[in-house]
C-alpha positions in Angstrom: -114.8 -21.7 -33.2 -112.2 -20.5 -30.7 -114.0 -17.2 -30.4 -117.2 -19.0 -29.6 -115.7 -21.1 -26.9 -114.0 -18.0 -25.4 -117.4 -16.2 -25.4 -119.1 -19.2 -23.8 -116.4 -19.3 -21.0 -116.7 -15.6 -20.3 -120.5 -15.9 -20.0 -120.2 -18.8 -17.6 -117.7 -16.9 -15.5 -120.1 -14.0 -15.3 -123.0 -16.2 -14.3 -120.9 -17.9 -11.6 -119.9 -14.6 -10.1 -123.4 -13.3 -10.1 -124.6 -16.4 -8.3 -122.0 -16.0 -5.7 -122.7 -12.3 -5.3 -126.4 -12.9 -4.9 -125.7 -15.1 -1.9 -123.0 -12.9 -0.4 -123.8 -11.6 3.0 -120.3 -10.7 3.9 -120.8 -7.8 6.2 -117.4 -6.5 7.5 -117.4 -6.0 11.2 -116.1 -2.8 12.9 -112.9 -4.7 13.8 -112.1 -5.7 10.3 -112.8 -2.2 9.0 -110.3 -0.8 11.5 -107.7 -3.3 10.5 -108.3 -2.7 6.8 -108.0 1.0 7.3 -105.2 1.0 9.8 -102.6 -1.1 8.0 -102.8 0.4 4.5 -103.0 4.0 5.6 -100.6 3.9 8.6 -97.9 1.5 7.8 -98.4 0.7 4.1 -99.2 -2.9 4.8 -102.2 -4.9 3.5 -103.0 -7.9 5.7 -104.9 -11.0 4.8 -103.8 -11.9 1.2 -101.4 -14.8 1.9 -100.6 -16.8 5.0 -97.3 -18.6 4.8 -98.4 -20.9 7.6 -101.2 -22.6 5.7 -100.7 -26.4 5.7 -102.4 -29.4 4.1 -103.9 -31.9 6.4 -101.4 -34.1 8.2 -101.8 -37.5 9.9 -102.7 -37.5 13.6 -99.9 -37.5 16.1 -99.6 -38.2 19.8 -99.3 -35.1 21.8 -99.4 -34.2 25.5 -101.2 -31.2 26.7 -99.1 -29.0 29.0 -101.5 -26.4 30.3 -100.3 -27.0 33.9 -102.0 -24.9 36.6 -102.7 -21.8 34.4 -106.2 -20.5 34.1 -107.0 -22.4 30.9 -109.1 -25.5 31.1 -107.1 -28.6 30.5 -107.1 -32.4 30.7 -104.1 -34.4 31.6 -103.7 -36.3 28.3 -105.1 -36.4 24.8 -104.0 -39.5 22.9 -105.2 -38.6 19.4 -104.7 -34.9 18.8 -103.9 -33.4 15.4 -101.0 -31.0 16.0 -102.0 -28.9 13.0 -105.8 -28.9 13.5 -105.8 -25.2 14.5 -105.0 -24.3 10.9 -108.0 -25.9 9.3 -111.8 -25.6 9.2 -113.5 -27.9 11.6 -116.2 -29.6 9.5 -118.1 -30.6 12.6 -118.7 -27.1 13.8 -122.3 -25.8 13.5 -122.7 -23.7 10.3 -123.2 -20.5 12.2 -119.8 -21.0 14.0 -117.8 -21.2 10.8 -115.8 -18.0 10.2 -114.9 -16.7 6.9 -111.5 -15.2 6.4 -109.0 -14.1 3.9 -106.0 -15.6 5.8 -105.1 -18.5 3.5 -105.7 -19.9 0.0 -108.7 -17.7 -0.8 -106.6 -14.5 -0.9 -103.8 -16.2 -2.8 -106.1 -17.5 -5.4 -107.9 -14.2 -5.9 -104.6 -12.4 -6.2 -103.2 -14.8 -8.7 -106.3 -14.8 -10.8 -106.9 -11.0 -10.7 -103.4 -9.8 -11.1 -102.0 -12.7 -13.2 -104.4 -14.5 -15.4 -106.5 -11.4 -16.3 -103.7 -8.9 -16.3 -103.6 -8.8 -20.1 -107.3 -8.9 -20.5 -108.5 -5.8 -18.6 -107.0 -2.3 -18.5 -106.6 -0.4 -15.2 -109.6 1.7 -16.1 -111.7 -1.4 -16.3 -112.6 -2.3 -12.6 -114.5 -5.5 -13.4 -112.7 -8.4 -11.7 -114.8 -11.6 -12.2 -112.9 -13.4 -9.3 -112.5 -10.4 -7.0 -114.7 -11.9 -4.3 -113.0 -15.3 -4.3 -110.9 -14.4 -1.3 -114.1 -14.4 0.8 -115.5 -17.6 -0.6 -113.1 -20.1 0.9 -113.7 -20.3 4.7 -111.2 -21.5 7.3 -111.6 -21.5 11.1 -110.1 -18.6 13.0 -108.2 -19.4 16.1 -107.4 -16.3 18.3 -104.4 -18.2 19.8 -102.8 -18.7 16.4 -100.3 -16.0 15.8 -100.7 -14.9 12.2 -97.5 -13.3 10.9 -99.5 -10.8 8.9 -101.8 -9.1 11.3 -100.5 -9.8 14.8 -97.8 -8.0 16.8 -95.8 -11.1 17.6 -93.0 -11.2 20.1 -89.3 -11.5 19.0 -85.8 -11.3 20.5 -83.5 -8.8 19.0 -79.8 -9.4 18.1 -78.8 -7.7 21.4 -81.1 -10.1 23.4 -83.9 -7.6 24.1 -87.5 -8.5 23.6 -89.5 -6.7 20.9 -92.4 -7.1 18.5 -92.4 -8.1 14.8 -93.8 -5.3 12.7 -92.9 -3.5 9.4 -90.1 -1.1 9.7 -92.3 1.9 9.0 -94.6 0.9 11.8 -91.6 0.6 14.1 -90.7 4.2 13.3 -94.3 5.2 13.8 -94.3 3.8 17.3 -90.9 5.3 18.2 -89.2 2.0 18.4 -85.7 0.8 17.4 -85.3 -1.8 14.7 -83.0 -4.6 15.9 -82.9 -7.8 13.9 -85.4 -9.2 11.4 -88.6 -11.3 11.4 -90.5 -13.2 8.8 -92.1 -11.6 5.8 -89.7 -8.6 5.7 -90.7 -7.4 9.2 -88.2 -6.1 11.7 -87.8 -6.9 15.4 -88.9 -3.6 16.9 -87.6 -2.8 20.4 -89.8 -0.2 22.1 -88.4 1.8 25.1 -89.9 4.6 27.1 -87.3 6.8 28.9 -88.8 9.2 31.4 -91.9 9.9 33.5 -95.6 10.5 32.7 -95.8 8.3 29.6 -98.2 5.5 28.6 -97.8 2.1 27.0 -100.0 0.2 24.6 -97.4 -2.1 22.9 -96.3 -5.5 24.1 -92.7 -6.0 25.2 -92.1 -2.3 26.0 -89.2 -1.3 28.3 -89.6 1.4 30.8 -86.3 2.9 31.6 -85.3 5.6 34.2 -84.7 9.1 32.8 -81.3 9.9 31.4 -80.9 12.7 33.9 -80.6 11.8 37.6 -83.9 11.4 39.4 -84.2 14.1 42.1 -85.2 13.5 45.7 -88.8 14.1 46.9 -90.2 13.5 43.4 -92.3 10.8 41.6 -92.2 9.1 38.3 -95.2 7.2 36.8 -96.1 5.2 33.7 -99.5 4.1 32.6 -100.2 0.8 30.9 -103.3 1.2 28.8 -105.3 -2.0 28.1 -108.1 -1.6 25.6 -109.0 -3.6 22.4 -109.7 -0.3 20.6 -106.0 -0.1 20.1 -105.0 -2.0 16.9 -101.9 -3.4 18.6 -104.2 -5.1 21.2 -107.2 -5.8 19.0 -106.6 -9.5 18.1 -105.7 -10.6 21.6 -107.4 -9.1 24.6 -105.1 -8.9 27.6 -105.8 -10.6 31.0 -102.4 -10.4 32.7 -99.3 -8.2 32.8 -95.8 -9.5 33.6 -93.2 -7.0 34.9 -89.5 -8.1 34.6 -87.1 -6.0 36.6 -84.1 -6.1 34.3 -82.6 -3.7 36.7 -84.0 -2.0 39.7 -82.2 0.1 42.3 -83.6 2.6 44.8 -82.8 3.6 48.4 -82.6 0.9 51.0 -85.5 0.7 53.6 -85.2 2.2 57.0 -86.0 -0.5 59.6 -87.8 -2.4 56.9 -90.0 0.5 55.7 -89.4 1.8 52.2 -88.6 5.5 51.9 -88.3 5.2 48.1 -91.4 3.2 47.0 -92.5 1.3 43.9 -96.2 0.7 43.8 -98.7 -0.7 41.3 -102.3 0.6 40.9 -105.2 -0.7 38.8 -104.5 -4.4 39.1 -106.8 -6.9 40.9 -103.7 -8.5 42.3 -102.3 -7.8 45.8 -99.0 -6.1 45.0 -96.7 -5.1 47.9 -94.7 -1.9 48.0 -91.0 -2.7 47.2 -87.7 -0.8 47.2 -84.0 -1.5 47.3 -82.2 -3.9 44.9 -84.5 -6.1 42.8 -82.5 -7.0 39.6 -83.9 -10.1 38.0 -87.2 -10.2 40.0 -90.6 -10.3 38.4 -94.3 -9.8 39.1 -97.5 -11.0 37.5 -100.4 -8.6 37.6 -104.0 -9.8 37.1 -106.3 -7.5 35.2 -109.9 -7.9 33.8 -110.1 -8.9 30.2 -109.4 -5.8 28.1 -112.1 -7.0 25.7 -114.8 -6.3 28.3 -113.2 -4.0 30.8 -110.5 -1.5 29.6 -108.0 -0.9 32.3 -105.2 1.6 33.1 -102.4 0.1 35.2 -100.2 2.6 37.0 -96.6 2.0 37.8 -95.5 4.6 40.4 -92.1 5.5 41.9 -92.1 7.9 44.8 -88.7 9.0 46.0 -87.8 10.2 49.5 -85.5 13.0 50.6 -82.3 11.0 51.0 -79.5 10.7 48.4 -79.4 7.3 46.7 -78.8 5.7 43.3 -82.2 5.4 41.5 -82.4 3.6 38.2 -84.5 1.0 36.6 -85.3 -0.9 33.4 -88.6 -2.7 33.6 -89.9 -5.0 30.7 -93.6 -4.9 30.3 -95.2 -8.0 28.8 -98.9 -8.2 27.9 -100.3 -11.7 28.2 -103.4 -12.6 26.2 -106.5 -14.1 27.7 -106.6 -17.9 27.3 -102.8 -18.3 26.9 -101.4 -21.5 28.5 -98.6 -19.5 30.1 -100.8 -17.3 32.3 -99.9 -17.4 36.0 -102.6 -18.9 38.3 -104.8 -16.2 39.9 -103.2 -14.4 42.9 -99.7 -15.6 42.1 -97.5 -12.5 42.2 -94.5 -14.6 41.2 -94.7 -17.7 38.9 -91.8 -20.0 38.1 -92.0 -22.3 35.0 -88.9 -24.4 35.1 -88.2 -27.5 37.2 -85.4 -25.9 39.2 -84.1 -22.4 40.0 -83.8 -19.8 42.6 -86.6 -17.8 44.4 -85.8 -14.7 46.4 -87.7 -12.2 48.5 -87.6 -8.6 47.2 -84.4 -6.7 48.1 -82.5 -9.9 49.1 -78.9 -9.7 48.0 -75.8 -11.9 48.7 -74.1 -9.1 50.7 -72.9 -8.7 54.3 -75.9 -7.3 56.2 -75.2 -4.0 58.0 -78.9 -3.1 58.2 -82.3 -4.7 57.8 -83.0 -5.5 54.2 -86.3 -7.5 54.7 -89.2 -5.3 53.6 -92.2 -4.6 55.8 -95.8 -5.3 54.8 -95.2 -8.1 52.3 -98.0 -10.5 51.6 -98.0 -12.4 48.3 -98.0 -15.9 46.8 -95.1 -17.5 45.0 -96.2 -20.3 42.7 -94.4 -23.1 40.8 -95.7 -24.7 37.6 -95.9 -28.5 37.9 -93.3 -29.7 35.3 -92.9 -32.9 33.4 -90.0 -35.1 34.6 -89.1 -38.1 32.5 -92.6 -38.1 31.0 -94.4 -37.8 34.3 -95.6 -34.8 36.3 -93.6 -33.8 39.3 -95.0 -35.1 42.6 -93.2 -32.6 45.0 -91.2 -29.5 45.1 -88.2 -29.2 47.5 -86.6 -26.1 48.8 -83.2 -25.5 50.4 -81.2 -22.4 51.4 -79.1 -20.9 48.6 -75.3 -21.2 48.7 -74.0 -17.7 49.6 -70.6 -16.1 49.7 -71.1 -13.2 52.2 -74.8 -12.9 52.8 -77.4 -14.8 54.7 -79.7 -17.2 52.7 -82.5 -17.3 55.3 -83.3 -14.6 57.9 -86.9 -14.0 58.8 -87.7 -12.7 62.3 -85.0 -12.9 65.0 -85.8 -15.9 67.1 -85.4 -16.2 70.9 -85.0 -19.0 73.4 -85.5 -19.7 77.1 -81.9 -19.0 77.8 -82.0 -15.7 75.9 -85.3 -14.7 77.6 -83.8 -15.6 81.1 -80.7 -13.6 80.4 -82.8 -10.7 79.2 -84.8 -10.8 82.4 -81.6 -10.8 84.4 -80.5 -7.6 82.6 -83.8 -6.0 83.5 -83.3 -7.0 87.2 -79.7 -5.7 87.2 -80.7 -2.3 85.7 -83.3 -1.9 88.5 -80.6 -2.8 91.1 -78.2 -0.1 89.7 -81.0 2.5 89.9 -81.7 1.6 93.5 -77.9 1.7 94.4 -77.6 5.1 92.7 -80.6 6.4 94.8 -79.0 5.1 98.0 -75.7 6.7 97.2 -77.4 10.0 96.7 -79.2 9.7 100.0 -76.0 8.8 101.8 -74.1 11.7 100.3 -76.8 14.1 101.4 -76.5 12.7 105.0 -72.8 13.3 105.1 -71.9 10.2 107.0 -68.7 8.8 105.5 -69.3 5.2 106.4 -72.7 5.3 104.9 -71.4 6.9 101.7 -68.7 4.2 101.4 -71.2 1.4 101.8 -73.5 3.0 99.2 -70.6 3.4 96.8 -69.6 -0.2 97.1 -73.2 -1.3 96.6 -73.4 0.7 93.4 -70.2 -0.7 92.1 -71.4 -4.2 92.7 -74.7 -3.5 91.0 -73.0 -2.1 88.0 -70.7 -5.1 87.8 -73.7 -7.4 88.0 -75.4 -5.4 85.2 -72.3 -5.8 82.9 -72.2 -9.5 83.6 -75.9 -9.8 82.8 -75.6 -7.9 79.6 -72.7 -10.0 78.4 -74.7 -13.2 79.2 -77.7 -11.8 77.4 -75.7 -10.9 74.4 -74.2 -14.4 74.2 -77.6 -16.1 74.7 -79.3 -13.8 72.1 -76.6 -14.5 69.6 -77.0 -18.2 70.1 -80.8 -17.9 69.7 -80.5 -15.6 66.7 -79.0 -18.4 64.5 -81.7 -20.8 65.3 -84.7 -21.7 63.1 -88.2 -21.1 64.1 -91.6 -22.8 63.4 -95.2 -22.4 64.4 -96.9 -19.4 65.7 -95.8 -19.3 69.3 -93.7 -21.0 72.0 -93.3 -20.8 75.7 -90.2 -18.9 76.5 -89.2 -18.6 80.2 -92.7 -19.3 81.2 -94.2 -16.7 78.8 -96.0 -17.5 75.6 -94.1 -15.7 73.0 -94.7 -15.2 69.2 -92.4 -17.1 66.9 -93.5 -17.2 63.3 -96.6 -15.1 63.8 -95.6 -11.7 62.4 -93.0 -12.5 59.8 -92.9 -16.0 58.1 -92.7 -18.1 55.0 -95.7 -20.5 54.7 -94.9 -23.8 53.0 -98.0 -25.9 53.3 -97.2 -29.6 54.1 -93.5 -28.9 54.3 -91.4 -31.7 55.9 -87.7 -32.6 56.0 -86.1 -35.9 55.1 -86.8 -37.4 58.5 -90.5 -36.6 58.1 -90.6 -33.7 60.6 -93.3 -31.4 59.4 -94.1 -27.7 59.8 -96.0 -25.1 57.8 -94.6 -21.8 59.1 -90.9 -21.1 58.9 -88.9 -18.2 60.3 -85.8 -17.5 62.2 -82.3 -17.7 60.8 -82.4 -21.2 59.3 -84.9 -23.3 57.2 -85.6 -26.2 59.5 -88.9 -27.7 60.7 -87.6 -28.9 64.1 -89.6 -27.4 67.0 -86.5 -27.1 69.2 -84.8 -24.8 66.8 -81.6 -25.5 64.9 -78.8 -23.5 63.3 -78.7 -25.9 60.4 -80.5 -25.4 57.1 -82.2 -28.5 55.7 -84.2 -29.3 52.6 -87.9 -28.9 53.0 -90.3 -30.6 50.5 -94.1 -30.5 50.0 -96.3 -32.6 47.8 -99.4 -30.4 48.1 -100.5 -29.1 44.7 -100.5 -26.6 43.2 -97.0 -25.9 44.4 -96.8 -22.5 46.1 -95.5 -20.6 49.1 -96.8 -17.5 50.9 -94.5 -14.8 52.2 -95.7 -12.4 54.9 -94.2 -9.7 57.0 -95.8 -7.1 59.4 -95.3 -3.4 59.5 -92.4 -3.2 62.0 -89.1 -4.7 63.0 -89.3 -3.4 66.5 -90.2 -5.4 69.5 -93.9 -6.2 70.0 -95.1 -5.7 73.6 -97.6 -8.0 75.2 -101.2 -6.7 75.2 -104.7 -8.1 75.1 -104.8 -10.7 72.3 -101.2 -9.7 71.3 -98.3 -12.0 72.0 -94.9 -10.4 72.7 -92.0 -10.8 70.3 -88.4 -9.6 70.5 -87.1 -6.9 68.2 -85.7 -8.1 64.8 -82.0 -7.6 64.0 -80.5 -7.6 60.5 -83.3 -9.6 58.9 -82.6 -9.9 55.1 -85.4 -12.2 53.8 -84.6 -15.4 51.9 -83.0 -17.0 48.9 -84.0 -20.6 48.2 -83.1 -23.1 45.6 -86.2 -25.1 44.4 -86.2 -28.4 42.7 -89.2 -30.4 41.5 -89.0 -34.2 41.8 
């Protein structure tokens, strides 16, 4: 009787499998084939048989959406949101939208049945596996934002604090990385670094480091970031943004604001300024078209001048997937995602200025994510000058004043008087009349003394004006309309101080909205959302002469840019 029951069970199992196979339209896509071929053959890893992050249904929880101002659609609150819903099949989806997968229980069940229950029933030569296709029979929804530990190149932090990706050790060796620390499922935290010029990057969290040998003058060094979903390491998550973190960055200082050593970015849709100098701790967000539809090559290019200087860098390259909540808003070169911190212009340092450090031709947006404070979104962001030890926290465009302009005009008049006296003395000397020569000599001495006095007065007046703040685009200086914050400025829309005095454009040597100018820095706040600033400089630090449709401006002296503490409230 037992044999009869065994025979009946086997026949039923065969019929069930045939019924399943007759309805099976499981056509593997090109993507799945690439993965199935890539992992086993390249890194001896078979994905998709067990997912440690499969959970049973949980009760609904209250959760707040925190998408902020990124480029992902969001609503302010969702009161009934299942935190674990992304792991399960949505029964309400149309049938054609349900995705079959081997990520969860299906793979586990098939493996247990095939390798366990029937292990003693069938020899290796017998390829018949009655439950072999079970792994494709249990559908679950596939969420591209869910990081599967089996088939994604997830980010990690190594034991030394560097960023890497979680992959099997053999894959780390294949990509030329350095294992440093461990991840789940036996993977290692693989830190990938490229040292040298002319290479290319396809892996997330790659470090580009300067060559071991000194970089020679009059040379260049480039790196290409390749974004294309044909690469397995980018296949699951198309890339829409690149973040560059300048772990270290040192090149030659600019000459009168113009970089002789340059760092430039090509291939991005963002407006990226040329930078140089000291930029440790700075960052950039680069917008790119989705790599799923438009493969891109982003070029990072150093060009070095003829001068002798220390040139070294370590740049972390992070690839940000489309749809991620942490993408920077469009056209935000810098994006800050904490409720307080420091924001600095490129090449700003807390050092005594002996030359101009502010960079020419800057034009970019600095954005701040709206954070949650005590359960509510911040209503304003406030900015104040950093506390410094030896540098200048705010120095954008050397301001002038009526007193300084008057003194400058007096110098011009005195210089003309000296020139006239010198000509008169030459004439008197040629005439040979002693009395005339003596008179001309005395007149020249008086003119020279007047010039020295005028120059001293002008220097004092200019120094007094140089410490003042500036606002607006122009002001009347000594009867002449003169540019103020027209050529170099920091734009803070809706900015105001504690007394309610408002201004949008800020420059000079102090952050202060008063129109009269002040040597004191004050806190400036804005409630205009999304929170952002715009920093802009022109192409020269020299004086601008008056011309048709051009307002004059004095030459800039020792401008360094800015360092501001920001605080959301």
